[in-house]
N, C-alpha and C positions, 0 to 999 in steps of 0.2 A: 465476590467472595472466594476465600480459598480455603482448601480443607487442609488443615494444618495439624499433625500428628505431634505431641508431645512426650516423649517417653519419661517415666518418673514424674507426671504431671500431677501426681497427689502428693509430690514432697514440698518440703520448704519452697525454695525455688521455683519449681515445676508448678506449683499451684498459683503464683503470682504470676507467671508467664501465661497461665490458662486466661487469668482473669484479663491480662492487659491483650490477648491475642482476640478473645471474645468482644471486648469492649472497640477493638478497632474494625469490629464486622465480620470477623473470620468464623469459620465451622471450627471446631476443636476436638480431635480424638485425642484423650486423655487416656495413656496406656501405664500401667502400674501394676507389681507383684505387690505391694503393701509392706515389704521388708523393713521398710523407714519411713514410706508414704503413708497418708492417712486420710481417712475419709472426711474427718473433721474440715479438713483444708478445702475440699471441694463440695462439700455438701450444699454451700451456697449457689452452685453452678447446676445441681442435678435436674432443676426443673427448665433449665434453658434449653429452647429447642437447638441450639448450635452448640450444645457439648454432648459429647458422648463418652463413656467410661469402658476402657474393657481393662479386665484382670488380666495379665499376662508377664509372662518374664521373656524379656529380649533373648535370654540364651538360647530359646525356641523360636524359629522363624514363625513371621504371621505374614498373611497375603490381605494387603488392603488398599486403597486407591487413595494416594495423596499427592499435593501438591509441594508440601514442606515437611520436612522432618527437625524438630530439636531434639537432639540425642542428651537428655539429661541423666537416663536410667544408671545408678550407681551408688552406694552408700559413700555419702563425702565427709564422716567424721571417724577418728579413727577407734571408736569404741565399735561402731557398726562394720566398719571396713575389714578388721581385724577379726570380727566372731566368727567369718567364714572366709579365710582368706583366699581359698580356691575358687569360691565363688563370686569373689571380687574379680578375679583377675579372670576369669571366664567372662562375666559381663563386659570388661573392657575388650576382650580379644573376640569370643564367637560373637558376642550380643554387638558390638560394633558393627563386625562382617556382617551379620544378620540385618542391621540396619542400613547398611552402605547396599547391601543387596536388592534391598527394597528400593533404596534411592536409584539404583540404576536401571531396575525392571520400570518403574513408573516415573524415571526423566524428572524427579524432583531433585530441589536443593537441600542439603543435609547440613545441618548445623550440630558440631559434637561439642559439648560443654568439656573442654579440659581445663587443668588446675594450676597454680601458681606451685603445686608439690612437684610438679616435671622439674624444676628448678633445684630440688632436694635443698640440701643446706647450702645455702648460694655463698659464693667467693664472690660473686660479682652483686656489687649493691649500690642503687636500688637495680632490679632484674630488668633487662630488656630483653625482647623476643629472641633476639640473637644467640644469646648465652644459652651453653649446651646443658647447663646443671652438674649439680654434683651429688648422685642420688646412689646410695647403697644398694644395689642389687639383689642382696638377700637378707635384708632387714626386714624387722617385723611390719614395716610400712610400705616394702616395695610393691604387695599385692596392688596396693591403690597408685602407687608413684610410677612404677614401671608399668603397671596396666593402662595408665593414662597416656605414658609415652608411647606405648605400642599403639593405642587406639590413635593417636597423631599420625603414626607411621602407616598403619592402615588407610588412614583419610587421605594423604597425600600419595599415596599408591593408587587408590582408585582412580584418584582425580588424575594422576599422570598415565595410568594404564587404558582406563575407561573413559577417563573424561567426564566424570561425575562433580556436577555443580557443588562444592564442600566449602565449608566456613570452618575455622579453627578459633575458639575464645579460650582464653586462659584468665580463671576465676581466682580473684584472690578472698579473703577471709569474709564472707557477706552474711548479713545478720539482720534481722528484725522478726515483725510478727512470723507465727507460724512456724517457727523453728521447733523442733522437737526438745521436748522437756529433758530426756534423756540421753539426747545426741553426743553429749561429753564437751562439748565445745566451751570455749573460756566465756564467751559472751553469755551463752545462756546459764551455764555454771555459775558463773557468779552472781549474775541475776536472781537466780532461784535462791543461791545462796543467802542473799543480800536480802530479798523480800522476806525469808524467814529468819531473818537475824540468825543465821549459824556463820559459822567462821568458814571464809573465803580461802579456798584452798589455792594456792599459787604453786607450780611445778619449777623446781629451779629457784633462783634469786629473785626471779621478777625483772630482770634486766633486758629479756629477750624481747622482742621487737615484733609487733604485727600493723596492717593496716587494716582497717576495719570499714568496708562497704555498705551501706544501707541498700536492702536490698531493691527499692524503686530504681535506685541510680544504675544498678546491675541489669535489669529487665531493660531499661532505655538502650543501653548499651549492646546487649545481646540482641535486640529486634532492630537497632541500627546495622549491626552486623549483617546479618541475616539480610535486610533489605540493601545491603548495600553491592555495588556493582563492581567488578574487575578488581577487587579486592578480596582475598581468601584468609588473610591470617599466617598463622597465629599472631592473635592479638591480645594482650594483657587489657581487662577491664576490673576496676577496682577502684579502692580511694587510695591516692598517695600520701593521705596524713599517717605519721609512722609515730605509733605509741608502746612504750612498754607495756609489760602485761600487768607490772605494778601500778602504772599509771593509770589502765583500764580499770582496775580493781577499787581505787579511790575514788575516781569517776561514778561507779554504779555505787559505791556506797552513799555516797553524797546525793546522787539524784533520785535514790529510793529511799531516800532518810532512814539509811539501815543503820544499826548499832552491832554489824558483825567486825569481827576483829580477821585480821590476815594471818594465816599458819602459811608456812613453806614445807614442802614436801621434794623428793629427789625428782630430777628431770628425767621422763621417760627417753630410752635412746631412739636416736637419729630425729630427735625434734629441733627442727631449724631454730637457729639463735636469730635471725634476722629475716624480715619479710616487709618488703615494700615494692610497688609495680613500679616501674618507668612506664608512665602513659602518652608519651609524646606520640607514639604510633597510632592510639586510639583516637587522640588529638586531631593530628593531623589526616587520618583518613576517615574517620567517622565524626569527627567534631564533637567527640566525647569529653564531657568533663563532669566529675562528680558535684551534685549539688546540694546534697543532704548533709548539714553539719554532723558530728559527732554525737553532740548532746541532743538534737533534735532526734536523730535516729535513736539513740539510746532510750528517751523518754518515752516514745513511741512503742519503744520494744519492752522496757520494763511494765509499762499500762496494759499491754498484751499477756506477757506474764501473770501480772497481779488478776487480770480477768481469768485466767484459766487457772490459778493455784486453789 
């Protein structure tokens, strides 16, 4: 049994990861400051003897004994990461430095949850890991985009300089049960609007593309990377199906049996026009392939949101 720390463990992705790690026979320490995490996501684990919860912000150092660290702590939707931009970048710089310090002291392996946002508004399509990206360093999203880029830099420097055992995963749009209702992301926004039969708001003309990965597929990719040997990443994990935002809206209206109409609003600044992972490295190194079809994944997510609305 390993002692595994999951920072951001009460969040959407973090809570699914805690479930999987406990299911696999590990002891999990879930650390969260509850800025975007929720007690509801982990309440089913509270009586489990292999689960413990610590309320803590990774911007402050912490002393623990662990074998592995999954560092997921950081608000991931524009609404939340722009709410306190300085705090967001500190989480990615000071927080990541603290977690790397913990990994160094305990000689544990650490996985950093990076993001497709490090590619910015990509000129290369689909995005391969060797692409350096096209990021605005002074824009409203840069607290997150540049923050995650610095987090990757810190990971590599601790690896080269101090021989810390690291893994870097670049996560593409993920959706599924336990997404926050108010996170402002396209899947949750559209589903809530569709279930309430309200107008579905599309920013821009809806021709921008995204790739949507169901959370179970992501968790599989994440644990495969953590348990892999002789491969540190960075590696893209997501789903390489590519859909326009308009196609997504129409799919959700149909699956939710909704009467919603679609309305268009201006596109926010620095919003990427295209997003699609090149997954060939994940296939080659981790044997990773997404298994959950978008219709099945959206159906499960719609069921979840109907149960909480």
